[in-house]
C-alpha positions in Angstrom: -46.7 80.2 -14.0 -43.6 79.3 -11.8 -45.4 78.9 -8.5 -47.8 76.3 -10.5 -44.9 74.6 -11.6 -43.9 74.2 -8.3 -47.1 73.4 -6.5 -47.4 70.5 -9.2 -44.0 69.3 -8.6 -45.1 69.4 -4.8 -48.4 67.3 -5.3 -46.6 64.5 -7.8 -43.9 64.1 -5.1 -46.7 63.8 -2.5 -48.3 61.1 -4.7 -45.0 59.2 -5.5 -44.7 59.1 -1.4 -47.9 57.5 -1.3 -47.4 55.4 -4.0 -44.0 53.8 -1.6 -45.9 53.8 1.2 -48.7 51.8 -0.2 -46.3 49.0 -1.9 -44.1 48.2 1.5 -46.4 45.9 3.9 -49.0 48.1 5.9 -47.2 51.6 4.7 -44.1 50.6 7.4 -40.4 51.9 6.6 -37.6 50.6 7.4 -35.8 52.9 10.2 -31.9 52.8 10.3 -29.9 53.6 12.9 -29.5 52.7 16.4 -32.1 50.9 18.2 -32.8 49.4 21.4 -31.7 45.5 22.3 -34.9 45.0 23.7 -36.8 46.0 20.6 -34.6 43.5 18.7 -34.9 40.7 20.9 -38.7 39.3 20.3 -37.9 39.2 16.1 -35.0 36.8 17.1 -36.5 34.3 20.2 -39.7 34.1 18.4 -38.5 31.7 15.7 -36.4 29.5 18.4 -39.4 29.3 20.5 -42.0 28.7 18.2 -41.1 24.9 18.2 -41.4 24.7 21.9 -42.1 27.0 24.4 -40.3 27.4 28.0 -43.3 26.3 29.9 -44.0 23.4 27.8 -40.4 22.1 28.0 -40.8 22.4 31.8 -44.4 20.7 32.1 -42.3 17.8 29.5 -39.1 17.7 32.2 -41.1 17.9 35.5 -44.5 15.8 34.4 -43.9 13.2 36.9 -43.0 15.4 39.7 -46.1 17.9 38.9 -48.8 15.0 38.6 -47.5 12.5 40.7 -46.2 8.7 39.7 -49.4 7.2 39.1 -50.9 9.5 36.6 -47.2 10.0 35.1 -47.1 6.4 34.1 -50.2 6.4 32.1 -50.2 9.8 30.4 -47.9 12.1 28.8 -47.9 16.1 27.9 -47.8 16.4 24.1 -48.1 20.0 23.6 -49.0 23.4 25.0 -50.1 26.1 22.8 -52.8 28.8 23.7 -53.1 28.0 26.8 -54.3 24.6 25.9 -52.5 21.7 27.3 -52.8 18.6 25.3 -52.5 15.2 27.1 -51.6 11.5 25.6 -53.3 8.6 27.4 -55.5 5.6 26.7 -59.2 6.2 25.8 -60.8 5.1 29.3 -58.4 6.9 31.2 -59.1 10.0 29.1 -62.4 10.2 31.2 -60.8 9.8 34.7 -58.4 12.6 33.8 -61.1 15.0 32.4 -62.6 14.5 36.1 -59.5 15.6 37.7 -59.2 18.2 35.2 -59.5 21.3 37.6 -57.1 19.7 40.0 -54.1 19.0 37.2 -54.6 22.6 36.1 -53.9 23.7 39.6 -50.9 21.8 40.2 -49.2 22.6 36.4 -50.1 26.3 37.1 -48.4 26.0 40.9 -45.5 24.2 39.4 -44.7 26.9 36.7 -45.9 29.9 39.0 -48.3 31.4 36.5 -51.2 30.6 35.0 -50.1 28.9 31.8 -52.5 26.1 31.4 -56.4 27.2 31.2 -57.9 23.9 29.6 -56.7 20.4 29.2 -57.3 18.4 25.8 -56.8 14.4 25.9 -55.6 12.7 22.8 -56.0 9.3 22.6 -53.0 7.5 22.2 -51.0 5.1 24.6 -47.9 6.5 26.2 -44.7 4.5 25.2 -44.0 1.6 27.5 -41.2 2.1 29.6 -38.7 -0.7 29.3 -36.6 -1.3 32.4 -32.9 -1.4 31.5 -30.9 -4.1 31.2 -29.0 -5.4 34.5 -25.0 -5.3 33.0 -23.0 -7.8 32.4 -20.9 -9.2 35.1 -17.7 -8.7 33.2 -18.5 -5.1 33.0 -19.2 -4.9 36.8 -15.8 -6.2 37.5 -13.9 -4.0 35.2 -15.7 -0.8 36.4 -14.9 -1.9 39.9 -11.3 -2.9 38.9 -10.8 0.9 37.4 -11.7 2.9 40.4 -10.2 0.5 42.8 -7.4 3.1 43.3 -9.9 5.7 44.6 -10.8 7.0 48.1 -14.2 5.6 49.1 -17.2 8.2 48.5 -19.6 9.5 46.3 -17.4 10.3 43.4 -15.9 6.7 43.7 -19.4 5.4 43.4 -20.4 7.7 40.7 -17.5 7.0 38.4 -18.1 2.9 39.3 -21.7 3.4 37.9 -20.7 5.6 35.1 -18.1 3.1 34.3 -20.7 0.0 34.4 -23.0 2.2 32.0 -20.6 2.6 29.2 -19.1 -0.8 29.5 -23.0 -2.5 29.5 -23.6 -0.4 26.2 -20.4 -1.9 24.5 -21.0 -5.4 22.6 -18.9 -8.5 22.6 
């Protein structure tokens, strides 16, 4: 009888283990102990890149350099997901851009250095109108020049003067 009791205990323990595995998602169990850093990186980085992938950010930042100033003035990249780039443009322009789609995809992929865009989707919305900045007030220009008057001529002085004009132009009063 002692042999049966041990076999009964073993089968009961086996059933309990199966029940525990079935209770966890996919029967996976947690592994404790040292793990390679490379195994942890995807889980940590995925939430950060789920909003915007690096390729999307690069396309958004370099849009004018990629497609040229004429097309960039009337269109704007919206989202890159699953190889499909959504481009915002006005309705009539979407037809023209659709005809240029192969050239646009080639330019984008060449700029990124890999095939990231396999399809273009055109979304009808007008890009935001670009407003020309107001010229700085003459008092702000004079004040910025006076602030850098003691510096030697050169690029640094010019850059500091431009910064001063921008800061002083933003002030009211």
